[in-house]
N, C-alpha and C positions, 0 to 999 in steps of 0.2 A: 587662617586659610579655610575657605569654604569648601563644601564638599564638591561643588562644581569645578572649583580650581585644582583640587587635589586629584580629581579625577581626569584632567585635561590630558590628551595624549601628548607625549613628547613630539616635537618636529621631526619629520622623517628625513632622512638624508637628502631627499630632493629639495624638500622645504628649506633646509639649512642652507643648501647652495644658493637657492633663490635668494635669501636673505642677504648671504654675502654678496652676491651680485649686485643687489640693490645698494648695499653700502659703499661697494666699490664705485658704482656710477654717481654717487652722491659725492664721494670724495673726489673723483674726476672732473666733475662739473665744478666743484669749488676749486680745485686746483687751477683749472683754465681760467676762472673768473680772477684769481689772484694774479696769475701770470700776465693777464691782459692789461693790469693797472700799471704795469711799468712802462709800456708804450705810451701812456696817456699822461705820463708826468710832464708837465710844461711850465711855463712862466707863472701860472697861477699858483703852482705848487710853491715856487720860491716866493712869490708875493705872500702867500698864507704864511710861510716861515718868517719874512721879514716883519710882518705884522705882529706875530708872536713874540720873536726876539725884542722887538721895540716896546712891546706892552709895558706900561708902567703899573697895571693892576693885575687882575687875574684874567685867565682865559676861562670864559663861561661856555661850558658845553651843553648843548640842548637837543632834544629830540622826543618823538612820541612813539608810544608803542615799542616795537622790537628795536626801532632806531633809538628810542630812549635807553633801552638796556646796553646797546652799543656805545651811546654817548656817555653812560655812566663809567663804563670801563675806560674809555679813552680819557675821560677826565682824571680817573685814577692814574692811569699810566703817565699822563703828563705830570701829575703832580709830584709823582716818585721818581721822575727823571730830570727835575730841575725846572720844569715850567708850572708855576702856581696855577692852579686849575680847580673848577668845581662844577657839579651838574646842578642845573635848574630846570625843573619840569615846565614846560612850555604852557601847559594848562595853568599851572600856578602862578606863572609869571605875569599873565593877564589879569590876575586877581590879587596883586600886592607884591608878588617876589620879584617882579620887574626892579623893584627898589634896591635889590641885591646888586644890579648891573649898573656900573658908573661909565662916564665918558673915557677913563683910563683903561677900561677892560678891552677885551676882544672876545667877540661872540663866535663860537663855533656850532653851526646849526646843522644838524643831520636830518634828511628825509630822502627816501629813495624816489618817490614821485617828485619831489620838489614843490608839492602843492598842498602838504599837510596843513589844515586849517590853522590849527593850534600854534603851528611854528609860523606860517606866512602872517598870522595876526600880529606878530611882534615886529614886522618890517618898519611900519611907520613910526613906531615908539623908539626903536633903534636909531632910525634916521634922525629922529627929533633931538635924542641926546647924543648924537654923534659918535657911537659906539662902532667901530669897524666890525664887519661882518665877513665871515668865512663860512661858505656853504659847501656841504658834501652831500650830493645827491646823484641819482642815477640818470638825470636828464638835463644836460646842460642848457636846454632851452627854456626850463621850467621857471616859475615866478621867483623862487628862492634863489635860483642860480643867477637869474639876470639882474637881481638887485644887491648881489654881494660884491664885496670888494675883491674877493678872490674865490674862485670855485674849485672844488676837487671833485672830479669826475669819477665815481665809484659805481659806474653802471655795468651791468652784467648782461649777457647775451640772453641767459635763461636761469631761472631758479632751479635748484637741485631737486625740488618738489616735482613730480611727474605730471601735476595739475598746473606746473608753473605758476603756482598762487603763494604759497607758504615762504616768507621771507628766509632763505637759506642761503644761497650763493651771494645774494646782494647783502646780507648782514655779515657774512664772512669777509667779503672784500671791503666793505666799509670798515670792520675791525682791523684788517691788515692795513689799510691806508692810515687809520689813525695811528697804528704802530709805526708805520714808517715816517710820519710827521713827528712823532715824539722822539725816535732815534735820531732823525735829522736835526731836531733841535738839540738834544743831547751832546751831539757831536760838535755842534756849531758853539755850545756854550763850554765846552771842555770840560764836561761832566765826568767826574771820576768815581771809582767804587766808592770812596771814602764819603763823597757828596751822596751816594746812592745809601750808604749805611746810615747817615745822619736822619733819613727820612724812614728807616727801616730798623730803629733801635732795638725792637724786640724780636726781631728775626736772627737766624743764626749768622747770616752775613753781617748784620749790623754787630753783632758781639764780636765776631772775628776781627774786625776793621776798626772797631770804637774802643774796646776794653784794652786797658794796658795792664802791665805788671802791678803798677802801682795801686790800681783798682781792686786787686785781689790778694796782694800779699798780706802776710800776718806781719805785724809790727809791734813795737814797744815792747811790753812783758811778754807777748805771744813769739817773740824772737828767741829761738834757742841759740844759746851762747856760752861758751867756757873759755877761760883764759890758757893761753899757751902754757903747757907744764902741768896741767890739771891731771890728778889721778884718772885712769880710765874710768874708774867707778863712777866718777862726778859726770864724766861725759854720757855714761849711759843713763844715770838718773835724769840728767837734762832731755835726752832723747826721749825718755819715757814720760817726763813731765809735760812736754810741749806736744808730743803725739804726731811729729811730723816726719819721722824716720831718719833725722840727722840732726847734728849741731853743727854751728860754726865755731871754729877755733880761731881766737882773736890774739893779737900781740899787745904791749902795753899801751900802743897807741890806737887800740880798737881797729886795728886793720885785720882783714880777714886773710889768716895765713893757710887755712886749710878746712876740710869738712870731714866730720866722722859720721858714717851713715850705718844704717842696718846691714848693708853689704859687707862694709868695712868689719862689722862685728863678726860676721860668719867667717871672714877670711883670718880673724885674730884667733877665732877658737880653733881653725884649722892648724895655725901655724904656732901657737903659743899654748903651754900647758899651764903655766902660772900667770893668771891676769893680775894678780894683786900687786906686783912690782911695776907693771906698765903705766906709762903716762900716754896721754892722748897724743903726744907729739910721736910717739914710737910707731903708731899704727893708723895714723889719720891719712887721708888723701890730700896730696898737696899739688896744685893751689886750690883745687876744687872747682866745679862748675859754678859760673855766677853769671848774673844777668844785671842790666841796667833797669831802673824802675820805669823810665819812659817807653819801653820796648812793648810792641804789641803782644798781647796775651797769646795770641797764635803763634808767634815766634818762639815763645817759651815752650808751647807743645812741641813745635818741630825740634828744638834742642834737646828736650827730654827724650824724644822718640830715638833721635840720632844717636844718643848716648847712652840708651838703656837705662835711664835715671827717672826717680819719681820725685825729686825735689830739688829746688835750686836757691841758692843763697842770692838774695838782692843786695848789690852793693851801689855805693854813690860813686862820684868821680874820683875820690881819694881812696878808694878801695875799702870804706868802712861798711860793714853790713847794717842794712836798714830795714830788711824785710826778709820773709822766706816765703817760697810759693811752692805748693804741693800739687801734685797731678789731679788729686781730689777737688781743690779749688777750681781748676779749670773744668772739671766735669760738672760741678756744680753750677757754674757760671753759664754754661751752655756752649761754650767756645768749642768744645769738641763734640 
């Protein structure tokens, strides 16, 4: 921080009020710009959706300057909601990147004026290869709009900028219209939360919807287990050895009969003075909470929370324990 910056006076109450008033005016202008879009949705919007739904390739979104930034976000939203899409810079397209566009694709081109030179320069090339074109502009009579197979009117009465120059309301309207397009396509495709998770495997939603108990459970030699009739000492040693806070108790057919947990141990100490004569059968919890391996990990979280427990036995269809799941495994995975 410079000396000039450190000595700058704090805004007065009057100045702060003016700043907030300016912000409110901006939000009001942009709110009005978005609200006006709804009345302009027409058969062109339907046609744009039909072209994208029928697309055998990718939706190629392009735009220059601020429209290019909005185009990139629209492409990302389409791609994550079931419509394969990517962004191409129009300037680069005229210098080789047009090879990324095929007749099986659909181009969505953004330009507030509809006359952006780098974008309109693509028109004859797109017509030549036969790629359908959807335009999103603020001028339905513009060059880009007139040559498109479908035109989306994103025009605004004025920008939020007091000079009516900086792209503000117009870019907000274009972004909202792009979201409306993506959501309409999402619903038309029957896109589900699990579909969304497949394209977001690194996010918390993806983990909640994709990870299953079988992906996280301890199995094989890491599965705590003692036979029915074992001395309580053996059960305690198994709990300590595996470090999961419980052990399964199984019969001769390796079916889960019950579990013995850290909580059971506390109750045992309260109720029994001589532990040496006890078997695990005397003090275990029957039949014990259990879960199937193909259940979502998020459901395991709910079961643990509902029952105030920190671990679950994982069993197959015959009731044989095949794994163990601890709350710590769910925490480490990011499901919680």
